[in-house]
Each structure stands twice: as C-alpha cells, then as structure tokens.
VOPAGU-2260 file (C-alpha; in pm, 1 decimal, decimal comma):
REM VOPAGU-2260
SITE   aa  ch    i         X         Y         Z
SITE  UNK   A    0   -1706,0    -928,7    2113,7
SITE  UNK   A    1   -1649,8   -1158,7    1812,4
SITE  UNK   A    2   -1835,4    -899,5    1592,5
SITE  UNK   A    3   -1613,7    -614,9    1728,8
SITE  UNK   A    4   -1292,0    -817,8    1691,3
SITE  UNK   A    5   -1378,0    -899,2    1324,5
SITE  UNK   A    6   -1464,9    -534,3    1251,7
SITE  UNK   A    7   -1136,8    -406,4    1407,8
SITE  UNK   A    8    -925,9    -651,3    1199,4
SITE  UNK   A    9   -1110,8    -579,4     884,1
SITE  UNK   A   10   -1023,7    -204,2     951,0
SITE  UNK   A   11    -670,2    -279,9    1007,7
SITE  UNK   A   12    -660,0    -504,2     687,2
SITE  UNK   A   13    -820,3    -219,4     471,0
SITE  UNK   A   14    -557,5      28,7     641,0
SITE  UNK   A   15    -249,1    -175,7     518,6
SITE  UNK   A   16    -387,6    -232,2     168,9
SITE  UNK   A   17    -518,3     138,8     108,5
SITE  UNK   A   18    -309,0     337,7     349,4
SITE  UNK   A   19    -604,1     557,8     495,4
SITE  UNK   A   20    -939,3     457,2     611,5
SITE  UNK   A   21   -1217,4     692,7     566,4
SITE  UNK   A   22   -1501,6     732,1     782,9
SITE  UNK   A   23   -1794,3     987,9     810,9
SITE  UNK   A   24   -1616,5    1157,6    1126,0
SITE  UNK   A   25   -1268,6    1018,7    1156,9
SITE  UNK   A   26    -987,6     887,1     946,2
SITE  UNK   A   27    -732,4     587,9    1042,4
SITE  UNK   A   28    -395,3     680,5     919,0
SITE  UNK   A   29    -134,3     393,1     866,6
SITE  UNK   A   30     234,4     484,3     942,5
SITE  UNK   A   31     500,7     241,7     880,8
SITE  UNK   A   32     858,5     198,6     959,3
SITE  UNK   A   33    1075,5     435,3     769,1
SITE  UNK   A   34     979,2     766,2     579,7
SITE  UNK   A   35     613,8     835,3     517,5
SITE  UNK   A   36     509,8    1081,0     257,1
SITE  UNK   A   37     175,3    1201,6     431,1
SITE  UNK   A   38     -86,1    1457,8     429,2
SITE  UNK   A   39    -350,3    1546,9     701,4
SITE  UNK   A   40    -706,2    1608,6     508,8
SITE  UNK   A   41    -872,2    1583,3     838,8
SITE  UNK   A   42    -775,8    1822,3    1139,1
SITE  UNK   A   43    -969,6    1984,8    1405,7
SITE  UNK   A   44    -993,7    2335,1    1272,6
SITE  UNK   A   45   -1218,5    2549,8    1021,9
SITE  UNK   A   46   -1123,5    2545,3     660,0
SITE  UNK   A   47    -777,0    2519,2     586,2
SITE  UNK   A   48    -662,7    2691,2     897,3
SITE  UNK   A   49    -296,8    2594,2    1026,3
SITE  UNK   A   50    -300,9    2387,6    1301,2
SITE  UNK   A   51       5,2    2340,9    1571,6
SITE  UNK   A   52     213,1    2029,7    1438,6
SITE  UNK   A   53     295,5    1889,9    1790,5
SITE  UNK   A   54     -62,4    1883,9    1875,3
SITE  UNK   A   55    -140,8    1658,4    1587,4
SITE  UNK   A   56     182,3    1446,7    1627,5
SITE  UNK   A   57     107,7    1394,4    1999,7
SITE  UNK   A   58    -174,9    1165,4    1860,0
SITE  UNK   A   59     112,5     909,7    1846,1
SITE  UNK   A   60      64,8     714,9    2169,5
SITE  UNK   A   61     254,2     656,1    2367,5
SITE  UNK   A   62     490,9     938,2    2253,0
SITE  UNK   A   63     742,0     889,0    2521,4
SITE  UNK   A   64     825,7     557,7    2400,2
SITE  UNK   A   65     937,5     688,4    2076,5
SITE  UNK   A   66    1285,5     779,8    2075,0
SITE  UNK   A   67    1294,4     980,6    1754,9
SITE  UNK   A   68    1057,8    1145,5    1509,2
SITE  UNK   A   69    1112,4    1400,4    1215,4
SITE  UNK   A   70     856,8    1578,7    1018,5
SITE  UNK   A   71     983,8    1757,1     700,0
SITE  UNK   A   72     796,9    2020,7     496,2
SITE  UNK   A   73     848,5    2233,0     198,3
SITE  UNK   A   74    1172,7    2462,1     145,9
SITE  UNK   A   75    1382,4    2262,7     406,2
SITE  UNK   A   76    1170,1    2326,3     709,7
SITE  UNK   A   77    1131,7    2041,7     956,7
SITE  UNK   A   78    1082,8    1963,5    1325,2
SITE  UNK   A   79    1196,7    1699,7    1547,1
SITE  UNK   A   80    1101,3    1490,7    1858,4
SITE  UNK   A   81    1372,1    1354,5    2078,8
SITE  UNK   A   82    1363,8    1217,2    2404,4
SITE  UNK   A   83    1057,6    1417,0    2508,2
SITE  UNK   A   84    1182,2    1748,5    2345,3
SITE  UNK   A   85    1042,3    1927,4    2060,2
SITE  UNK   A   86    1265,6    2115,8    1822,4
SITE  UNK   A   87    1123,9    2350,7    1539,8
SITE  UNK   A   88    1319,9    2460,6    1226,2
SITE  UNK   A   89    1081,3    2667,5    1031,4
SITE  UNK   A   90     800,6    2405,1    1075,5
SITE  UNK   A   91     545,5    2492,4    1330,3
SITE  UNK   A   92     216,7    2449,0    1175,2
SITE  UNK   A   93      58,7    2163,2     952,8
SITE  UNK   A   94    -205,0    2240,2     679,3
SITE  UNK   A   95    -433,4    2008,7     498,6
SITE  UNK   A   96    -341,6    2101,6     154,7
SITE  UNK   A   97      28,6    2061,8     207,5
SITE  UNK   A   98     243,7    1719,1     188,2
SITE  UNK   A   99     508,7    1612,7     440,0
SITE  UNK   A  100     744,3    1343,5     508,1
SITE  UNK   A  101     748,3    1178,5     842,2
SITE  UNK   A  102     984,5     946,1     992,4
SITE  UNK   A  103     923,7     762,5    1307,3
SITE  UNK   A  104    1156,4     517,9    1517,7
SITE  UNK   A  105     929,4     232,1    1515,9
SITE  UNK   A  106     959,8    -148,7    1449,6
SITE  UNK   A  107     626,2    -216,9    1328,3
SITE  UNK   A  108     341,0     -20,4    1172,1
SITE  UNK   A  109      97,9     206,1    1388,7
SITE  UNK   A  110    -262,4     321,7    1357,1
SITE  UNK   A  111    -370,3     672,3    1404,4
SITE  UNK   A  112    -716,6     813,1    1440,6
SITE  UNK   A  113    -784,8    1169,3    1322,1
SITE  UNK   A  114   -1110,0    1346,9    1420,8
SITE  UNK   A  115   -1224,5    1675,6    1291,6
SITE  UNK   A  116   -1334,9    1845,1     954,6
SITE  UNK   A  117   -1218,7    1698,8     654,3
SITE  UNK   A  118   -1104,5    1976,8     416,6
SITE  UNK   A  119   -1334,2    2045,4     136,7
SITE  UNK   A  120   -1247,8    1841,5    -200,7
SITE  UNK   A  121   -1269,9    2197,6    -407,3
SITE  UNK   A  122   -1023,1    2371,9    -182,8
SITE  UNK   A  123    -804,8    2580,3    -392,2
SITE  UNK   A  124    -415,1    2554,5    -393,3
SITE  UNK   A  125    -140,1    2782,7    -539,8
SITE  UNK   A  126     101,7    2564,5    -754,4
SITE  UNK   A  127     431,1    2745,5    -847,0
SITE  UNK   A  128     598,6    2704,3   -1200,6
SITE  UNK   A  129     921,8    2502,9   -1215,8
SITE  UNK   A  130     946,4    2446,0    -847,0
SITE  UNK   A  131     887,1    2147,1    -620,6
SITE  UNK   A  132     522,2    2173,7    -476,4
SITE  UNK   A  133     451,7    1980,2    -142,2
SITE  UNK   A  134     109,9    1909,3    -166,9
SITE  UNK   A  135    -150,2    1684,6     -20,8
SITE  UNK   A  136    -393,7    1457,0    -212,5
SITE  UNK   A  137    -731,5    1508,4     -17,1
SITE  UNK   A  138    -988,0    1384,6    -259,4
SITE  UNK   A  139   -1163,3    1083,6     -65,2
SITE  UNK   A  140   -1106,7     819,5    -334,5
SITE  UNK   A  141    -826,7     673,0    -517,7
SITE  UNK   A  142    -765,1     761,5    -903,8
SITE  UNK   A  143    -495,1     808,2   -1154,3
SITE  UNK   A  144    -281,1    1104,1   -1146,5
SITE  UNK   A  145    -375,0    1230,6   -1510,0
SITE  UNK   A  146    -743,5    1220,6   -1411,7
SITE  UNK   A  147    -685,0    1374,9   -1084,1
SITE  UNK   A  148    -510,0    1692,8   -1231,9
SITE  UNK   A  149    -773,7    1711,5   -1470,2
SITE  UNK   A  150    -743,3    2002,3   -1719,1
SITE  UNK   A  151    -391,1    2105,7   -1557,3
SITE  UNK   A  152    -252,0    1747,6   -1653,9
SITE  UNK   A  153     -68,0    1909,4   -1965,7
SITE  UNK   A  154     145,4    2118,5   -1705,9
SITE  UNK   A  155     254,7    1838,9   -1494,8
SITE  UNK   A  156     631,7    1789,5   -1554,3
SITE  UNK   A  157     694,9    1550,8   -1275,6
SITE  UNK   A  158     525,3    1373,6    -968,2
SITE  UNK   A  159     724,8    1219,5    -705,6
SITE  UNK   A  160     570,2     965,5    -449,4
SITE  UNK   A  161     696,1     777,0    -163,5
SITE  UNK   A  162     815,2     465,1    -367,2
SITE  UNK   A  163     736,4     577,4    -726,3
SITE  UNK   A  164     802,7     899,1    -964,4
SITE  UNK   A  165     605,9    1016,0   -1270,3
SITE  UNK   A  166     801,8    1196,3   -1541,0
SITE  UNK   A  167     638,9    1349,5   -1841,7
SITE  UNK   A  168     712,6    1200,1   -2146,2
SITE  UNK   A  169     964,4    1386,2   -2380,2
SITE  UNK   A  170     914,5    1695,0   -2193,8
SITE  UNK   A  171    1118,4    1990,7   -2333,1
SITE  UNK   A  172    1347,8    1728,0   -2503,9
SITE  UNK   A  173    1334,9    1874,0   -2846,2
SITE  UNK   A  174    1379,5    2233,1   -2746,9
SITE  UNK   A  175    1700,0    2121,7   -2558,9
SITE  UNK   A  176    1817,0    1946,7   -2874,7
SITE  UNK   A  177    1754,0    1595,8   -2697,8
SITE  UNK   A  178    1631,9    1283,0   -2862,6
SITE  UNK   A  179    1363,6    1065,2   -2676,3
SITE  UNK   A  180    1390,2     686,0   -2616,9
SITE  UNK   A  181    1024,8     648,3   -2592,8
SITE  UNK   A  182     778,9     523,4   -2348,4
SITE  UNK   A  183     954,6     430,5   -2015,1
SITE  UNK   A  184     859,4     300,8   -1673,5
SITE  UNK   A  185     882,4     649,7   -1526,2
SITE  UNK   A  186     620,0     771,9   -1790,8
SITE  UNK   A  187     353,1     538,7   -1633,7
SITE  UNK   A  188      58,4     684,9   -1512,6
SITE  UNK   A  189      -0,9     576,6   -1158,5
SITE  UNK   A  190    -264,1     606,4    -874,8
SITE  UNK   A  191    -287,4     916,1    -602,6
SITE  UNK   A  192    -414,3     806,3    -270,1
SITE  UNK   A  193    -612,9     973,9      -3,3
SITE  UNK   A  194    -378,3    1108,5     284,8
SITE  UNK   A  195     -55,9    1088,4      97,2
SITE  UNK   A  196     191,4    1361,7      -9,1
SITE  UNK   A  197     336,8    1422,8    -322,1
SITE  UNK   A  198     595,8    1652,4    -482,5
SITE  UNK   A  199     487,8    1806,7    -796,0
SITE  UNK   A  200     663,9    2014,2   -1058,6
SITE  UNK   A  201     456,0    2220,0   -1298,0
SITE  UNK   A  202     554,9    2398,1   -1631,8
SITE  UNK   A  203     398,1    2745,6   -1515,0
SITE  UNK   A  204     212,9    2880,4   -1206,3
SITE  UNK   A  205    -128,2    2765,0   -1130,6
SITE  UNK   A  206    -295,8    2998,5    -905,6
SITE  UNK   A  207    -628,3    2832,1    -917,1
SITE  UNK   A  208    -535,7    2447,4    -898,5
SITE  UNK   A  209    -807,8    2207,2    -753,6
SITE  UNK   A  210    -805,7    1831,0    -751,5
SITE  UNK   A  211   -1052,3    1708,7   -1014,3
SITE  UNK   A  212   -1300,8    1436,1    -931,5
SITE  UNK   A  213   -1332,3    1212,9   -1240,9
SITE  UNK   A  214   -1595,2     995,2   -1087,3
SITE  UNK   A  215   -1364,4     690,7   -1185,8
SITE  UNK   A  216   -1211,7     470,1    -935,9
SITE  UNK   A  217    -881,5     256,2    -953,3
SITE  UNK   A  218    -686,9      19,8    -725,4
SITE  UNK   A  219    -413,5     164,6    -487,4
SITE  UNK   A  220     -50,5     118,9    -622,3
SITE  UNK   A  221      86,0    -182,9    -486,6
SITE  UNK   A  222     462,0    -226,2    -526,7
SITE  UNK   A  223     629,0    -554,0    -465,6
SITE  UNK   A  224     891,7    -567,4    -208,1
SITE  UNK   A  225    1241,0    -716,7    -294,0
SITE  UNK   A  226    1301,3   -1029,5    -126,4
SITE  UNK   A  227    1674,9   -1062,8    -218,2
SITE  UNK   A  228    1796,1    -723,2    -169,6
SITE  UNK   A  229    1762,6    -491,5     141,5
SITE  UNK   A  230    1798,5    -113,2     176,8
SITE  UNK   A  231    1693,0     169,3     390,0
SITE  UNK   A  232    1445,1     449,7     236,2
SITE  UNK   A  233    1496,7     790,0     300,9
SITE  UNK   A  234    1342,6    1114,7     218,1
SITE  UNK   A  235    1544,5    1205,4     -81,4
SITE  UNK   A  236    1591,8    1007,1    -388,2
SITE  UNK   A  237    1715,3     962,5    -756,1
SITE  UNK   A  238    1529,9     781,2   -1023,4
SITE  UNK   A  239    1669,3     510,7   -1260,5
SITE  UNK   A  240    1443,3     331,8   -1542,6
SITE  UNK   A  241    1647,8       3,5   -1623,7
SITE  UNK   A  242    1557,6    -119,5   -1998,5
SITE  UNK   A  243    1635,7    -408,8   -2217,2
SITE  UNK   A  244    1641,2    -652,4   -1907,2
SITE  UNK   A  245    1742,4    -989,6   -1988,1
SITE  UNK   A  246    1496,2   -1285,4   -1926,0
SITE  UNK   A  247    1533,2   -1477,5   -1582,4
SITE  UNK   A  248    1619,7   -1167,6   -1393,7
SITE  UNK   A  249    1374,8   -1133,0   -1068,5
SITE  UNK   A  250    1512,3    -844,7    -892,0
SITE  UNK   A  251    1767,2    -557,1    -953,1
SITE  UNK   A  252    1946,1    -345,2    -702,4
SITE  UNK   A  253    2130,8     -13,1    -709,2
SITE  UNK   A  254    2448,3       7,5    -506,5
SITE  UNK   A  255    2646,9     333,8    -390,3
SITE  UNK   A  256    2993,2     193,7    -335,9
SITE  UNK   A  257    2919,0    -136,1    -126,7
SITE  UNK   A  258    2576,5      -4,0      13,3
SITE  UNK   A  259    2258,4    -112,5    -142,5
SITE  UNK   A  260    2022,2     207,1    -179,2
SITE  UNK   A  261    1728,5      66,7    -363,1
SITE  UNK   A  262    1599,8    -220,7    -548,7
SITE  UNK   A  263    1287,6    -359,0    -742,8
SITE  UNK   A  264    1107,4    -650,3    -834,5
SITE  UNK   A  265    1140,9    -729,8   -1219,0
SITE  UNK   A  266     821,9    -814,0   -1391,1
SITE  UNK   A  267     907,1    -760,9   -1775,6
SITE  UNK   A  268    1182,2    -591,2   -1974,1
SITE  UNK   A  269    1191,9    -265,0   -1778,4
SITE  UNK   A  270    1147,2    -152,6   -1438,4
SITE  UNK   A  271    1192,9     196,9   -1236,1
SITE  UNK   A  272    1404,1     177,9    -921,1
SITE  UNK   A  273    1437,6     467,2    -667,5
SITE  UNK   A  274    1783,5     523,6    -545,4
SITE  UNK   A  275    1747,2     666,9    -176,0
SITE  UNK   A  276    1987,5     919,8      -5,9
SITE  UNK   A  277    1983,5    1120,2     323,9
SITE  UNK   A  278    2064,5    1437,2     126,9
SITE  UNK   A  279    2037,0    1530,8    -222,6
SITE  UNK   A  280    2387,2    1634,5    -178,8
SITE  UNK   A  281    2523,3    1291,4    -189,8
SITE  UNK   A  282    2887,0    1339,6    -294,6
SITE  UNK   A  283    3108,0    1140,8    -525,2
SITE  UNK   A  284    3017,0     779,1    -478,4
SITE  UNK   A  285    3026,2     510,5    -755,4
SITE  UNK   A  286    2680,3     375,3    -888,7
SITE  UNK   A  287    2685,1     -11,0    -964,4
SITE  UNK   A  288    2400,6    -265,8    -978,5
SITE  UNK   A  289    2332,2    -610,6    -901,9
SITE  UNK   A  290    2075,5    -845,4   -1021,6
SITE  UNK   A  291    1919,3   -1176,1    -909,3
SITE  UNK   A  292    1788,6   -1474,1   -1120,3
SITE  UNK   A  293    1495,9   -1670,0   -1056,9
SITE  UNK   A  294    1748,2   -1955,4   -1064,6
SITE  UNK   A  295    1903,2   -1821,3    -741,6
SITE  UNK   A  296    2225,1   -1663,5    -831,6
SITE  UNK   A  297    2321,9   -1293,8    -786,8
SITE  UNK   A  298    2561,0   -1103,2   -1000,9
SITE  UNK   A  299    2729,2    -771,1    -963,8
SITE  UNK   A  300    2729,6    -542,2   -1257,2
SITE  UNK   A  301    3001,0    -253,0   -1276,9
SITE  UNK   A  302    2986,9    -221,7   -1637,9
SITE  UNK   A  303    2678,5     -99,0   -1793,6
SITE  UNK   A  304    2537,5     153,7   -2045,5
SITE  UNK   A  305    2370,2     505,9   -1987,0
SITE  UNK   A  306    2150,9     649,7   -2232,0
SITE  UNK   A  307    2261,8     993,9   -2388,3
SITE  UNK   A  308    1972,1    1215,5   -2463,0
SITE  UNK   A  309    2174,2    1420,9   -2714,7
SITE  UNK   A  310    2316,3    1129,8   -2920,9
SITE  UNK   A  311    2003,0     899,4   -2860,2
SITE  UNK   A  312    2225,9     613,2   -2806,0
SITE  UNK   A  313    2354,6     403,5   -2484,4
SITE  UNK   A  314    2705,3     473,6   -2404,9
SITE  UNK   A  315    2957,7     283,6   -2178,2
SITE  UNK   A  316    3028,2     496,6   -1876,1
SITE  UNK   A  317    2995,7     477,0   -1480,5
SITE  UNK   A  318    2785,7     745,0   -1326,9
SITE  UNK   A  319    2824,3     914,3    -983,5
SITE  UNK   A  320    2551,5     942,2    -715,5
SITE  UNK   A  321    2410,4    1289,3    -709,8
SITE  UNK   A  322    2519,4    1384,8   -1023,4
SITE  UNK   A  323    2185,3    1319,1   -1219,5
SITE  UNK   A  324    1814,4    1339,3   -1087,7
SITE  UNK   A  325    1713,7    1078,8   -1367,7
SITE  UNK   A  326    1905,0     821,1   -1584,0
SITE  UNK   A  327    1809,3     547,3   -1821,6
SITE  UNK   A  328    2034,7     237,7   -1796,0
SITE  UNK   A  329    2086,9     -93,7   -1990,7
SITE  UNK   A  330    2308,6    -388,1   -1880,7
SITE  UNK   A  331    2308,9    -497,1   -2248,4
SITE  UNK   A  332    2397,1    -241,8   -2531,8
SITE  UNK   A  333    2225,8    -479,3   -2782,2
SITE  UNK   A  334    1893,1    -336,0   -2824,9
SITE  UNK   A  335    1742,6    -577,6   -3047,0
SITE  UNK   A  336    1383,4    -678,3   -2941,2
SITE  UNK   A  337    1239,1    -989,5   -3042,4
SITE  UNK   A  338     821,6    -943,1   -3117,7
SITE  UNK   A  339     595,4   -1215,6   -3014,9
SITE  UNK   A  340     420,7   -1390,8   -3282,8
SITE  UNK   A  341      72,1   -1329,6   -3118,8
SITE  UNK   A  342     -25,1   -1017,5   -2909,2
SITE  UNK   A  343    -390,1    -941,7   -2815,0
SITE  UNK   A  344    -466,4    -564,5   -2735,8
SITE  UNK   A  345    -767,3    -439,3   -2559,7
SITE  UNK   A  346    -793,0    -100,8   -2638,6
SITE  UNK   A  347   -1059,1     118,4   -2449,3
SITE  UNK   A  348   -1018,3     447,9   -2618,3
SITE  UNK   A  349   -1362,3     602,7   -2730,6
SITE  UNK   A  350   -1383,7     776,1   -3060,2
SITE  UNK   A  351   -1433,8    1080,9   -2890,3
SITE  UNK   A  352   -1325,0    1330,0   -2624,2
SITE  UNK   A  353   -1293,7    1134,7   -2297,1
SITE  UNK   A  354   -1532,8    1269,3   -2059,0
SITE  UNK   A  355   -1395,5    1512,3   -1781,6
SITE  UNK   A  356   -1049,6    1495,3   -1938,6
SITE  UNK   A  357    -880,7    1787,5   -2120,7
SITE  UNK   A  358    -689,0    1566,4   -2360,1
SITE  UNK   A  359    -750,9    1234,4   -2525,2
SITE  UNK   A  360    -649,9     919,0   -2322,9
SITE  UNK   A  361    -564,9     591,7   -2486,8
SITE  UNK   A  362    -586,3     279,1   -2258,0
SITE  UNK   A  363    -472,1     -46,8   -2385,2
SITE  UNK   A  364    -405,6    -402,2   -2250,4
SITE  UNK   A  365    -108,8    -624,4   -2373,2
SITE  UNK   A  366    -138,4    -995,3   -2274,4
SITE  UNK   A  367     255,2   -1023,2   -2375,6
SITE  UNK   A  368     565,1    -788,3   -2351,6
SITE  UNK   A  369     618,3    -674,6   -2693,2
SITE  UNK   A  370     736,1    -386,2   -2908,2
SITE  UNK   A  371     466,8    -120,7   -2891,9
SITE  UNK   A  372     423,5     198,6   -3119,0
SITE  UNK   A  373     158,0     441,5   -3057,2
SITE  UNK   A  374     151,0     747,8   -3321,5
SITE  UNK   A  375    -103,8    1045,6   -3374,7
SITE  UNK   A  376    -211,3    1152,7   -3735,4
SITE  UNK   A  377    -402,1    1451,1   -3862,5
SITE  UNK   A  378    -704,9    1422,5   -4086,4
SITE  UNK   A  379    -506,6    1424,6   -4402,9
SITE  UNK   A  380    -297,0    1108,6   -4289,4
SITE  UNK   A  381      27,4    1308,2   -4195,5
SITE  UNK   A  382     215,0    1175,5   -3889,7
SITE  UNK   A  383     243,3    1436,8   -3633,9
SITE  UNK   A  384     341,1    1241,0   -3286,2
SITE  UNK   A  385     488,2     956,7   -3193,9
SITE  UNK   A  386     391,6     880,4   -2822,0
SITE  UNK   A  387     533,5     550,9   -2767,5
SITE  UNK   A  388     783,9     344,7   -2944,7
SITE  UNK   A  389     951,5      84,0   -2704,0
SITE  UNK   A  390     925,3    -271,6   -2564,0
SITE  UNK   A  391     611,3    -250,8   -2328,1
SITE  UNK   A  392     552,6    -509,2   -2075,3
SITE  UNK   A  393     230,9    -703,4   -2057,0
SITE  UNK   A  394     -64,8    -527,3   -1839,5
SITE  UNK   A  395    -266,2    -230,1   -1883,7
SITE  UNK   A  396    -136,5     114,9   -1984,6
SITE  UNK   A  397    -248,5     465,4   -2053,7
SITE  UNK   A  398    -102,0     716,2   -2264,2
SITE  UNK   A  399    -216,0    1093,5   -2270,9
SITE  UNK   A  400    -182,8    1296,0   -2582,6
SITE  UNK   A  401    -100,3    1641,4   -2469,5
SITE  UNK   A  402    -230,3    1793,8   -2795,9
SITE  UNK   A  403     139,3    1883,8   -2934,1
SITE  UNK   A  404     324,1    1754,4   -3249,7
SITE  UNK   A  405     685,3    1602,8   -3243,2
SITE  UNK   A  406     826,0    1965,0   -3225,1
SITE  UNK   A  407     614,0    2044,1   -2911,4
SITE  UNK   A  408     393,7    2280,6   -3112,1
SITE  UNK   A  409      52,7    2321,4   -2975,1
SITE  UNK   A  410    -206,0    2200,2   -3217,4
SITE  UNK   A  411    -576,6    2318,9   -3305,1
SITE  UNK   A  412    -884,4    2147,5   -3164,3
SITE  UNK   A  413   -1040,3    1887,0   -3420,0
SITE  UNK   A  414   -1033,3    1524,7   -3510,1
SITE  UNK   A  415    -724,6    1332,5   -3527,4
SITE  UNK   A  416    -632,4     970,2   -3561,2
SITE  UNK   A  417    -405,4     739,3   -3356,3
SITE  UNK   A  418    -246,4     408,7   -3457,6
SITE  UNK   A  419    -158,8     173,6   -3225,2
SITE  UNK   A  420      74,7    -109,9   -3338,1
SITE  UNK   A  421     175,4    -414,3   -3093,1
SITE  UNK   A  422     339,0    -731,0   -3248,1
SITE  UNK   A  423     144,4    -797,4   -3549,0
SITE  UNK   A  424    -177,3    -630,1   -3441,5
SITE  UNK   A  425    -288,5    -278,9   -3556,6
SITE  UNK   A  426    -573,0     -52,0   -3447,0
SITE  UNK   A  427    -673,7     297,1   -3611,7
SITE  UNK   A  428    -911,4     497,5   -3426,1
SITE  UNK   A  429   -1069,8     856,8   -3434,4
SITE  UNK   A  430   -1034,7    1090,2   -3147,5
SITE  UNK   A  431   -1126,9    1467,9   -3070,2
SITE  UNK   A  432    -911,0    1705,2   -2921,1
SITE  UNK   A  433   -1100,3    1978,3   -2735,4
SITE  UNK   A  434    -940,4    2228,5   -2478,3
C-alpha cells in the first residue's frame, strides 16, 4: 500500500509539472481551472479517425457534478454541457491532430486517463497559409518549437499557446515599410508539450506538414504565477511586449478600464503579457497598466508610450482594447541602456549546419542583462542581416537565421559568419546555410 501511494503521488506531481503523463498504453491528462489548450493524442480509434466528442468528455467523472463545460474548436465551432444536457454547435467529433480549448467549472485540477491508440508521430497535417490552424502536438516528448517544426520553421509566422505567444522576428516589416525594434520577448523560442493545443499561422499552405523529431529534449515551459495581481483567463487574447522596464519592478498588469485582464512576473528589462478577453471583439475600452515593486508599492500607469513601426519610435498615446493583436509598450520613453562592464557569453553554435535543422541556430547564454547585437556577414565581410539588437535579459536564448538578408531577400547556400556582441564581449564564428 505504501509503495502504491508513493507511485500515485509521483504520477500526480509529474502531471502537474509536465501536463500529460505518458505510459505505454494510457495517458494521464491534467485539466486545471480555467481555459485549457489541449489535444487528444490517444483515443480509442484506428489511425486518426474522428471520435464522438461527448464519449471522450464523459471520462470526466462525476460529470453530473460539473455545472458547465465548453469545448471550442477551429472556425468558431464549439459544444457545451450544462446541467446534464449536451449542445453541439458545429463541433461533434474530436481528432488527434487538432487542437481545442476546454473550460470546465471546477475549483481544483482533475486528472483524466485516456486509453487506446496513440496517433502515429509521423501523421501528416494540412496547414493553410495565412490562417489560424488549430493543431495538436502529439510527439511524446517536449522540444523547442523551432526544432518541432523542422524544415517548415521558416514559414511559421506565429504560434499561440495557452499562456505565451511566439511571433516571427521582423516578419514582413520591411515589405510593409515598417522598422523593427530588434529582439523582443515574443520572439523567444519556447517549448511545445505533448497533449497541448496550439494555434499556428504559416506564410503559405503546407499540405504535407509533419512534426519533426529532433532527438533533443528540453524542459517544459514554466510561467511563474503573479502574486499581486489577479485576473481570469479566457480563450482569446491580445499580446503585449513591455520593454525598458525600470529596476525593482516585480510584476506588471494590464487593465481594461477597471478590470485586470492579464499580468506577468518581471525578471529582467522586458516581459510578454497576455491580455485575455471573452471575444476578439472587445469594444472600446481603455488600456492601462499597473506595476508592483519589490518594496511592496503598487502604481497605476495611465501614461505610456507605444512603439510605432513606421517611424521606428515610441509615441505617447493611449490604446483601446481590441484595436490591435500586438503592441510594444514602454513606461519610460528614455531608451538609453546601461551596458554591464562584465558579461559572459556561453555560445553553443557549431561552425557548421546544425543537425536536423534547416537553418543555422545560434544558442547563447548571458550571465547578466545587457545590450546584445547579433549580425550575419557574407564571406566578403559585408553585413547582410541584423538578427538581434536590443537589451536582453540574462539566461539562455536561441536565434534562428532564416537565410534572408535585411531586405527579406532569400540568400543562396554557402558559408556565412555571425558576430555576437554582448557588453564588451565579442564572438565571431562560421556557419553553413543549407536548404
């Protein structure tokens, strides 16, 4: 009995840390309070055949004690369960390749066991260009999103997850006459986790998409929960990058009129904040901010600066909720950055094409917050691309060069060089571009 109890507790702890627990013939899925972005890799079916949604959700026991359940799929389809009655609005079946958003009226996390056949890792998906593709990640391992997309990574514009969003750096900025501010929190490469759902936008149709197994493992994404500000998550959101954060700030929150709609713990000079909403059509509500300091005081911020992509400068103006999908904000227009006198760079990029990756990946670790510049040069020494030019927080970072220059021109295969500068440190290395 003691051994069995320890085993159960170990499984529950593992579930909390890594979302889904994978066994040889069943999975354990953790469902928490609020909206869960999920997929169902293991179902009782053959191949990727659709399964009736209510037969899957009936695994939530006892279902008659649950007052409310909503499952949302792509293109506005959804189903509900309310007081013992199922209602279907375009969503009747579930497939293992699709992603979903699930909300259950519960107060604590619950654990669901799924039996059956796990979908084959090399199952093919069709991704539509410039549309929101709701897909499930079904490789039984956690890996960084650039490695999971493999040879298709250069076509990825954005990835929306439950509590983070990736945006491709400088995507189409030059073609639209915009200027880039450099590397931002939304450009950070993050992990994809088994059994989670994601909303992905790609630049063109990919009829033969398959998840790529890089044979590399990484840790799950752990986002620290704010302790000062409280908010309720919803299935839709806007993305904000807050930059040039003053020292001593512990948390930043976003308010829509008088309601807190998102917050993040600050660990550096910039942070991504998700602003949640019940619908993408929010209406005309003022956006403001609040910051808490490590000393304990809280300050409301009604005056702030918004980055203008056309002029390349921050301008003083207030923005309205629902009028943008993404914005870069600073509370202080003074963008002067102090560079630490001592900075250590741990650079892990080989002087050759990275195995199982279409484009060179530059991984580096900073021991201090500092100004970082990462540029690409051709074999003649001409600077052809600036990948990063911004103040970066300490920690490990990864940057992918997509094989294009600053004018988005596709370059030919061959040998190139990159220069990585952080503080007073400089690194120059050779890399090989091969498509």
